[in-house]
KEMIFI-219690 format. One line per field, with one value per residue (C-alpha): residue number from 0; residue in one letter; x, y, z. Coordinates in Angstrom, 1 decimal. Layout:
guti	(NUM  ...)
fido	(a  ...)
x	(X  ...)
y	(Y  ...)
z	(Z  ...)
//
This chain:
guti	(0  1  2  3  4  5  6  7  8  9  10  11  12  13  14  15  16  17  18  19  20  21  22  23  24  25  26  27  28  29  30  31  32  33  34  35  36  37  38  39  40  41  42  43  44  45  46  47  48  49  50  51  52  53  54  55  56  57  58  59  60  61  62  63  64  65  66  67  68  69  70  71  72  73  74  75  76  77  78  79  80  81  82  83  84  85  86  87  88  89  90  91  92  93  94  95  96  97  98  99  100  101  102  103  104  105  106  107  108  109  110  111  112  113  114  115  116  117  118  119  120  121  122  123  124  125  126  127  128  129  130  131  132  133  134  135  136  137  138  139  140  141  142  143  144  145  146  147  148  149  150  151  152  153  154  155  156  157  158  159  160  161  162  163  164  165  166  167  168  169  170  171  172  173  174  175  176  177  178  179  180  181  182  183  184  185  186  187  188  189  190  191  192  193  194  195  196  197  198  199  200  201  202  203  204  205  206  207  208  209  210  211  212  213  214  215  216  217  218  219  220  221  222  223  224  225  226  227  228  229  230  231  232  233  234  235  236  237  238  239  240  241  242  243  244  245  246  247  248  249  250  251  252  253  254  255  256  257  258  259  260  261  262  263  264  265  266  267  268  269  270  271  272  273  274  275  276  277  278  279  280  281  282  283  284  285  286  287  288  289  290  291  292  293  294  295  296  297  298  299  300  301  302  303  304  305  306  307)
fido	(m  m  k  k  a  i  v  l  l  l  c  l  l  l  l  w  m  t  g  c  s  g  d  q  t  g  d  i  f  n  r  p  t  k  p  g  t  e  t  t  h  a  a  a  g  t  l  p  t  s  a  e  t  t  a  p  a  a  t  a  a  p  v  s  t  v  p  t  e  a  p  t  q  p  s  t  a  a  p  t  e  a  p  t  q  p  v  t  e  a  p  t  a  a  p  t  e  p  l  d  p  w  t  l  m  g  e  s  l  f  e  q  g  s  y  t  d  d  y  g  y  q  y  s  y  s  y  a  l  p  c  v  n  a  d  t  a  g  a  r  d  i  n  a  a  i  d  s  t  f  g  t  m  i  r  q  a  k  e  g  m  e  q  h  l  t  l  a  l  s  s  v  g  y  y  g  a  v  w  e  d  v  l  t  l  v  v  m  g  s  w  d  w  s  f  t  d  y  g  v  y  c  y  e  a  s  t  g  r  v  l  d  t  p  a  l  l  a  k  m  g  i  s  q  e  a  f  l  e  c  c  r  v  r  f  r  a  y  f  e  d  m  y  k  d  i  p  a  d  q  r  e  e  y  g  y  s  m  f  l  s  r  v  d  g  p  e  y  v  n  l  e  l  k  v  y  p  n  e  n  g  e  l  v  v  i  a  p  i  v  s  m  a  g  a  d  y  y  y  h  p  i  i  l  d  l  h  p)
x	(-107.9  -109.2  -106.9  -107.8  -111.6  -110.8  -108.8  -111.4  -114.2  -112.1  -111.7  -115.4  -115.9  -113.5  -115.1  -118.5  -117.3  -115.6  -118.9  -121.0  -118.2  -118.3  -122.1  -121.4  -118.8  -119.8  -116.4  -113.1  -111.3  -113.7  -111.9  -111.2  -108.1  -105.3  -105.6  -104.1  -104.8  -108.4  -109.4  -109.9  -113.0  -113.0  -114.5  -117.7  -119.6  -118.4  -119.5  -116.8  -117.5  -117.1  -113.8  -112.6  -113.5  -111.4  -108.3  -105.3  -105.2  -103.9  -104.9  -106.8  -106.0  -108.4  -110.4  -108.9  -111.5  -108.7  -108.9  -106.2  -105.3  -105.9  -108.4  -107.0  -107.0  -107.0  -103.5  -102.5  -99.1  -98.7  -99.6  -96.5  -97.8  -100.1  -103.6  -103.8  -105.9  -107.6  -105.7  -107.5  -106.3  -106.6  -109.3  -107.7  -108.5  -110.4  -108.3  -109.2  -109.6  -107.3  -109.1  -110.7  -109.5  -112.7  -114.8  -113.1  -114.0  -116.9  -118.6  -118.8  -120.7  -122.9  -125.0  -126.2  -128.4  -128.8  -128.2  -128.9  -126.6  -127.7  -126.9  -129.2  -126.7  -127.7  -125.5  -125.7  -123.4  -122.4  -120.3  -119.1  -116.3  -114.9  -113.5  -111.6  -113.9  -111.4  -110.6  -106.8  -104.5  -103.8  -107.6  -108.2  -105.3  -106.4  -110.1  -109.0  -106.8  -109.7  -111.8  -109.1  -108.6  -111.8  -114.3  -113.0  -113.7  -117.3  -117.9  -116.6  -118.7  -121.8  -121.2  -120.9  -124.3  -125.7  -124.6  -125.7  -122.2  -120.9  -120.3  -116.6  -116.5  -118.9  -118.1  -116.1  -115.9  -113.7  -112.7  -110.9  -108.1  -106.7  -103.5  -102.8  -103.7  -103.4  -106.6  -106.3  -108.7  -108.4  -110.4  -110.8  -112.5  -113.5  -113.5  -115.1  -111.9  -111.3  -108.8  -109.1  -107.3  -106.4  -105.8  -104.4  -104.4  -102.9  -104.0  -102.1  -105.0  -103.0  -101.1  -103.4  -100.8  -100.6  -98.3  -96.6  -94.7  -91.3  -93.2  -95.2  -92.1  -90.4  -93.5  -93.3  -89.6  -89.2  -85.9  -86.4  -83.8  -85.5  -88.8  -87.6  -85.5  -88.7  -90.9  -88.4  -88.4  -92.2  -93.2  -91.0  -92.3  -95.9  -95.3  -93.7  -96.7  -99.2  -97.9  -96.5  -98.8  -97.0  -95.0  -91.3  -90.8  -93.5  -92.2  -89.7  -92.4  -94.7  -91.7  -91.8  -88.2  -88.4  -91.8  -90.0  -86.9  -89.2  -91.3  -88.6  -87.2  -87.2  -90.4  -92.3  -90.5  -89.8  -90.8  -93.9  -95.7  -99.2  -98.7  -100.8  -100.7  -103.5  -105.1  -102.3  -99.7  -98.7  -97.5  -99.6  -98.5  -100.7  -98.2  -98.3  -97.4  -96.2  -98.9  -98.0  -101.6  -104.0  -102.8  -99.0  -99.7  -102.5  -102.6  -102.4  -102.5  -99.7  -98.8  -95.1  -93.2  -91.4  -90.5  -88.8)
y	(26.5  23.6  21.5  22.7  22.2  18.5  17.9  19.5  17.2  14.2  15.2  15.4  12.1  10.6  12.0  10.9  7.3  7.3  8.4  5.5  3.1  4.1  3.6  -0.1  -0.9  1.1  1.7  1.8  0.3  -2.7  -5.0  -8.7  -9.7  -11.7  -15.5  -16.7  -13.7  -14.4  -13.7  -16.8  -16.4  -17.5  -21.0  -21.4  -19.6  -16.0  -13.7  -11.2  -7.6  -4.5  -3.9  -7.3  -6.1  -3.1  -4.4  -5.6  -9.0  -11.3  -14.7  -14.3  -16.7  -19.3  -19.1  -21.9  -23.9  -25.5  -24.0  -21.8  -24.0  -27.7  -28.5  -29.9  -33.6  -35.8  -36.5  -40.3  -39.8  -41.9  -39.8  -38.9  -40.2  -43.4  -42.7  -43.9  -46.9  -48.1  -50.7  -53.8  -56.0  -59.6  -61.1  -62.8  -66.4  -67.8  -69.7  -73.5  -76.0  -79.0  -81.9  -84.3  -87.8  -89.4  -87.7  -90.1  -93.1  -94.8  -98.1  -99.7  -102.8  -104.1  -107.4  -109.7  -112.7  -116.2  -119.3  -123.0  -125.5  -128.9  -130.6  -128.6  -126.4  -122.9  -119.9  -116.2  -114.2  -110.2  -108.7  -105.1  -103.5  -100.0  -97.5  -94.3  -91.5  -89.3  -88.9  -89.6  -92.2  -93.6  -93.7  -95.9  -98.0  -98.8  -99.4  -101.7  -103.7  -104.1  -105.3  -107.7  -109.3  -109.3  -108.3  -111.6  -113.6  -112.3  -113.1  -116.7  -117.1  -116.0  -118.4  -121.2  -120.1  -120.4  -123.8  -124.6  -125.3  -125.0  -121.5  -121.0  -117.1  -116.1  -112.3  -109.3  -106.4  -103.4  -100.5  -97.2  -95.4  -91.7  -90.3  -86.6  -86.9  -90.6  -92.6  -96.4  -98.9  -102.3  -105.1  -108.5  -111.6  -114.5  -118.0  -121.1  -122.7  -119.8  -117.8  -114.2  -112.5  -109.0  -106.3  -102.8  -99.8  -96.4  -93.3  -90.0  -87.5  -84.3  -86.0  -88.4  -91.3  -94.8  -95.2  -98.8  -99.9  -98.0  -94.8  -94.9  -95.4  -92.5  -90.3  -91.2  -90.9  -94.6  -96.2  -99.5  -101.2  -100.1  -101.4  -104.8  -105.2  -104.3  -106.8  -109.7  -109.0  -108.4  -111.5  -113.7  -112.6  -112.7  -116.4  -117.3  -115.7  -117.5  -120.9  -120.2  -122.9  -125.8  -127.5  -127.3  -131.0  -131.3  -128.5  -130.8  -133.1  -130.5  -128.9  -125.7  -124.7  -125.4  -123.1  -120.4  -120.3  -119.3  -116.6  -113.9  -115.1  -113.3  -115.1  -113.4  -110.2  -108.1  -104.7  -106.3  -106.5  -104.8  -101.8  -98.5  -95.6  -95.6  -92.4  -92.0  -92.1  -95.7  -98.0  -101.1  -104.1  -107.1  -109.8  -113.2  -115.1  -118.7  -121.4  -124.8  -126.1  -125.3  -122.8  -122.2  -118.6  -116.6  -112.5  -110.8  -106.9  -105.8  -102.2  -101.5  -99.3  -97.0  -93.5  -91.4)
z	(10.8  9.2  10.9  14.4  13.5  12.7  15.8  18.0  16.4  17.0  20.6  21.2  19.4  21.8  24.9  23.8  23.1  26.6  28.2  26.6  27.6  31.3  31.5  30.4  33.0  36.0  37.5  35.3  38.5  38.9  36.5  36.5  38.0  36.3  36.3  39.5  41.5  42.6  46.0  48.2  50.5  54.1  55.0  56.6  54.0  54.5  51.7  50.6  51.2  49.0  50.6  49.5  45.9  45.9  48.0  46.0  44.9  47.8  49.4  52.5  55.4  56.0  59.4  61.7  63.5  65.7  69.2  70.0  73.4  73.7  76.2  79.4  79.3  82.6  83.4  83.1  84.8  88.0  91.0  92.9  96.2  96.2  97.7  101.2  101.5  104.6  106.5  106.8  109.7  109.3  111.6  114.7  114.6  117.8  119.8  119.2  122.0  121.7  120.1  122.8  121.5  123.2  120.5  117.8  119.3  117.5  116.8  113.6  114.3  117.2  117.0  119.8  119.9  120.8  118.5  118.6  116.8  115.2  118.5  120.5  122.3  122.8  122.7  123.5  121.6  121.3  118.9  118.9  116.9  117.5  115.1  114.9  113.6  111.6  107.9  108.1  106.8  110.5  111.4  108.1  108.8  112.3  111.1  108.4  110.7  113.3  110.4  109.1  112.4  114.5  111.7  110.0  113.2  113.4  109.7  110.2  113.2  111.4  108.6  111.1  112.5  109.1  108.8  112.2  113.5  117.0  118.0  118.9  119.3  122.0  122.0  120.6  122.7  123.5  125.6  125.1  127.0  126.5  127.6  126.3  122.6  122.2  121.9  122.2  121.3  123.0  121.2  122.9  121.1  123.6  122.4  124.1  125.2  127.6  125.4  124.8  121.8  122.0  119.7  120.6  118.5  119.4  117.5  118.0  117.2  116.9  113.9  112.8  112.8  114.1  117.0  117.1  120.2  119.2  118.3  121.6  123.6  122.0  122.7  126.1  126.7  127.5  126.0  124.2  126.2  129.5  128.2  127.2  130.4  132.5  130.5  131.1  134.9  135.1  133.0  134.9  138.2  136.9  135.8  139.4  141.1  138.9  139.7  143.3  144.7  143.0  145.6  145.1  145.0  142.2  140.0  138.0  137.3  135.9  133.8  135.8  135.1  131.3  131.1  133.3  131.0  128.1  129.8  129.3  125.9  122.7  121.5  124.1  124.8  121.9  120.3  118.8  122.1  122.3  124.7  125.3  127.9  130.6  131.7  134.4  131.9  133.0  130.2  130.0  128.1  127.0  128.2  126.6  129.8  129.1  130.3  131.8  130.7  128.0  125.3  124.7  126.5  127.7  127.5  130.8  131.1  133.1  134.3  133.8  136.4  133.8  134.1  131.4)
//
């Protein structure tokens, strides 16, 4: 009996102690988990609920902030078909009129006046020089050639006037001629011994080049052989007509036959002759016809009967 009483007392003591312990802990199942099994809370400040405190220890999956579907980006791939662009047609150039060669003829110098030399002789003079108004190598060459020949004559005459010398160059003038796209400037310088010097300058306006005698013949479709033969015939005929009044019995006395033999020689008939086309397309040659008196020859414009 004594033993039973002691066992009963011990059981009561144990129950009392257990009741005291439950008051301190609140819930016998609410115990700390083992190290390494703590509950990991979600991101973004989410607090654990009471269910999380009683659930078996496990690692909660973090809440993903990445969208489940990537936003649609604009495609950079080349389009399968190029966008249709408006068709821009090149403006049609207005038709241009052929250049009128007459518009290229200008004047680089004009002077006129009177002059008295130391001997009291009075002179009137007039100097005019033409030019080609174009920015081309051909135009510059022609203008330089005119100045080199006739400009030099004028400058020398003016120097003579400054020294009160006899004025030999009375005038320098010019005229123009146009055939197709060719502008010709014919310059003449007149001296006091009744000699007139000529300069002939042919300019092809469409190309800006100078046409010498061979080039002009080629442009007009005239062969060089036909040109030279025609010059020989015409120069001889011109000389014969010029001295036709010399009596036949006096011709030998004047040396007529000797002069006539020189007229059509290579010294006077060659491809350096000064030629140009007139407005009718006829070839004009400034012919140096041998003279029986005065200068060795004098220039005479002659129209040649030549056709391509």
